[in-house]
N, C-alpha and C positions, 0 to 999 in steps of 0.2 A: 382793512380787511387784511387777511394773512392767508397765504397759501400753504399748502402742507410742508412744503420743504422750509419754508420760513419758519413755522411753528416749529417744526423739528429742529433747527438752529437755534433759535432763542431756547427752547428745553436744553440743549446742549450746555450751552452757555450758563444758564442756570444751575446746572450739576457741574460745573467747572471742568468740563471739556474743552480741549482745545479745537475750536472750530473755526473753520472758515468756508463761508457760503459763497458760492461761485456761480456766476450765471451768464449767458451772452446769446447774441442776436447769432443764429445759424446762419452763415453766408453760403454754404455751401450745399443746402438741402434741397427737397423737390419741392416743397411749400413755396421757396423762396424763387427757383427757375419758373415755378407755373404762375407765381403772382406777375414776376417780371413779364412773362409772356402776355399774360392780361393785360397790364398795363402798358404793354408795348415801351418797354424799357430795359434797362439791363439789372441782372441781379445787386449788382453793388448800389444802383440808385433805389432799387427797392429798399435795400438794408439801410442806407443812409435817413431814408424817409422813416422807417419802422423803427429803427434804434431809438431814435429821437421820442417818437411816440410812445414806444415801450418804456422809456426812462421815465418819461412824464407820469404814466399810467400807475407805474411801481412807486414813483416817490407819492403821488396821491393817496395811493393805499397803505404806504409806509410799510412795504416790502424792504426790509433791512439786509440787501445783498452787501456783501464785504467787498464785492468787485464785480461790476456788470459790463461786461465788453463786448467783443464780438470776435468770431472764432478766427477771423482774418487779420487778428492782432499778434504779435509777438509776446503779448502778456500774458493774452488767453493762452497760447500755444505754450509759454513757459510754464504757466500754473498747472495745466492738465499734466505736463511730462512730470512735474515736482511732485505732484499727488500720486500719480503712476508709480514713480520711484520709491514714494515712502511708503505707498501700499504694498508695494513687492518686497519691499525690506520689512515689512510689518511692523513699520514704526508708526504707522495710522491706519485708520479704516475708512474707506471712502464709502460712503453709503450711497449716496447719489449723485452723478453728475448730470447735470440739467442744462439743455441749449433750448433758447426759444425758437421755435419753427412757426410760430402762429403769424399769419399775416392776415389782414382784413381786407 
């Protein structure tokens, strides 16, 4: 199974476009805060739990991220900044920036 961003990144690669498909667990969102309150835990613990689950689900569905990280990591921050700088310099076009905010 593919999600729409995965399909689009695969399409771009087939067309020969330089493509980077990045996603991550959103550790700062309202959904995370609400889930932490519901589970009587911290947002960090919620993200630790669901990041592992999301990785397993995406692997099972063969979602092909170049990088699936967490919004709190230096890697995710660097990738986001570089994408913004390249877009600003018009060296590339960022079509979609996606963070996983879903928790169940």
